Phi, psi and omega in degrees: 000133181285167178301320180296315179299317180297319179298317182289320179295317179296325180300323178279319183294333179292341183237064185297322180297316180291327178296318178295316178297322178299316180294316182297314181287336175294325176299317178295322183295328183264013179306318179298331180296326178282321190276329195301315181295314180297318184293316181291319178296317179294319182295323182277307187285319184261346184249264187298319181291337181261008179077022179237078184299331179300316178296319179299318179296321179299314180297320177296322177296321177299317178297320179296318178298324179295327178288325175297315177299321180295321180297316177296317180297321181297318180295313182291325178295322178296319178295318178295322178297316178298326179293339176268320187285318185295316174299325176300316179297315182299320179293321179295314184291324176296318179294321181295315179294316179299319180295322179295320181288313182294324182277003179069029183235050187271021176298152183302320182296321181293313181295317179300315180297317179298317179296320177297320179295323178297317179296321176298315180296319179299310181298319181293320179296317179299317180294313182297313180298321179294314183286326179295312180293324178294317181297311184297311183291325178292316180300312179298318181295317180293316180298316178296319180294316179290327177296322178288331183278302181197095185306330185298331183287347180298331180292338176275337187260312190288316183303308179294328178296314180295321177298317179297316179296317181297316179299318179297315181297325178294333182278349185299320179302317178295320176299321180298316179299314180293324180293322177299316179297321180293316181294324177297317177295322178296320177299315181296322178294314180300316181296318180296315181295319180298315179296316181296317180292324179296330179249026187300315181297320180290323178298315179295318182297327180273358180068032187252029185297317187296315181291325178292318177298319180295320180296312178293322181299324178296321178295319179296319179296320177298319180293321179297320178296319178295324179293321179294320178296321178296320181297324180295320181290327184289355178298335180295336179298320181296318179294320179298319180294320178296318181292311186273335185260329186246337175298321176302327179297315179297317181294320178296315179298324185277326191238345182299317179301325179293338178272001178099012181287134176282167178304321180295321179294318179301314179297318181296317179296315179301319180296318180296320180289309186288322184277330188241304189290314180295314175299325179295318177294318178300319178295320179295314181298314180290317184293309180285323183293330179250295185290322181297312178297318179298320180297311182298313182295318181295317178294324176301319181288320178296315180288324180289335180280354183286129181288137176296311176221117181285159178298146182296132175270135189241136170270113185292151180290337177210181184244031173290124180257130180223128173246127183236111178058039187279129174232137179214139177219155177266099181099147185294335183257003183277157173289148181295139174276320173240129186231118173048047183275129172246129182204137174233127176243112184287158177299134180085001182280153175244105185246135173249137179249124181232166179155167180299160179299136177081011186277346178122014184292314179292326175297319177300317178298319179294324177295316182295323181275357178081011179289331172230155181254144180288149175288322178224155178084188183221150174234119181236154182227105186064031181084358181254139177305135188303325183280359177250001182285140175304126181306333181290349183274348180208158179221136178242125176252112181281177181297319179265101185288143182260124174235127180261160181287127183162197179280159177298321180300315180299321179293317184288326185258019183299327183259009186204165169248108189229147174283164179296326178297317180293321177296318177303318180296319179293318179299317180293318183297316183282337179095032182253012184299315180298320180295316179300317178296320181292329180281347177104016178094178188293332183270004179289141175281135181233158178222133185304324183294339180268000181250148175284162177304320179295321178294320177296321178296318179300316180293321177294325178295318177298316179302314180293323180298323181281343184291155181281004185300149176254359174229123179239130177240119178257102183266085184053034185278005174239016188293338180265003177265155175286164185305322181293316179294322177298315180299317181298316181294314182294322178294326177296317179292324178296320179287334185297332183099170184086186181264136182234123175242123183245118169280107195285134173263328176233153181295337178298331176297322178292322181296332180279345184277155176285328180220150182237133174252123180254122174258128182233013174095331179247330178204169178237133177233151180224159180164187176278171178304315181295320180297315184289330176301328181273318190269341186236110176301325180296315180294319178297323178293317178299317180293323180291332180274350190290134173241120186307334184269333191234319195286145178240163177248006179214000000 
């Protein structure tokens, strides 16, 4: 058994109760497939055609009752199916994120691609499981129904049906190869778009739009070519469906009367084939031909991407941050966003990073935290390469704060084990006390969609304040707060201890820092506010334009 097969079997075996309910309700759902031939033949031959309309009405009523049962069964089967598929998705996504972290591949593009693959696998698994159980139960139901009606007609129905199914199954390997090529091209496109969008402001600021568009465009063209090749191979599905689903109809019409079938039996057999058997085959062809191949290929990539042994994560002896000759660009043909940057941030320092929008400030934050790797040079944290540092040693809060659905307590203590007294202290220090009270206390359930951007930022700040990290990077993570709230939060982190790097949204953030780093696209200069007013015309211009209520520096 392959790794993919084991994963799928375990997904069902982990939920035995739901699997049994799925099977039981599937029997109810296919009741019309068993009844339809018998009911129509009885209604025509023994009822309306024989001058006994009462008997005909009874048979029609039996068919109607079977459809009511089928409707109830379909709803319950869908619920049971979801009970198997959703836990499968949760395990996959947890594994994908864990593998990215353990494998040292926690770049945004890698995690985004893995999450997209998990969603594809979840949808494909639901489709495959649904069509397989529908096909099997429908086929058995139709065969039993036709055997009870007139066994001789099975020779007209089953041989072409089996040939159609066999031809389709033989085509699956070729479909699999094309699907793998398509998914590989899709991955390259997703990674390119994610990288380009992540550095969009920097790309625009450097005037590198045309080369970035061309780079992404090549990936899109490759994916389009792979999609066309896949479409050509899938034409065999149409032929399989015609052979197995519609040839039996022609054979029944041509030869069933010669076998002694009455008009009612012919109508009943045609109804069973057209209403039940052909749609079941169509679902199988579509489900396995698209979703089945996609499921196998996607799981192969997810399982194949798992590192056997991830790089060792190191807790650095100190939090001295050093960048030596660092150059980074988005795409091989793009201009560098950060070029030959040298920077040292001593342990315990409070540094503010300022500069025009899109100049590379967020890229610098990603480099320091190891989320992206430099093209040239090195980034170290306590002497350890940034991408090998234990995640618990530093925390980055982006502009768009992440809040997950759960209790307020779970959100605040996600990065730490803290007593209520310590949480109270953090809430008070950051200035979130009023918000906590308004939400209903620590045990209140919260949802990100019900919170404003500023409220989400406050909660993320409390979470970071409680974490054991000795390096905190605030990447415009107070931009939705008013200046007073921003000042309170930043001052709380400064008093907390450790190293603090603030990607400044307002110039007041720079004024609170011990040192300021100015990025201007061609070089980086650092110093105090007073030093930069004298030495940097750009900084003096930013300071001269600043309005405490409105103006921003990024």
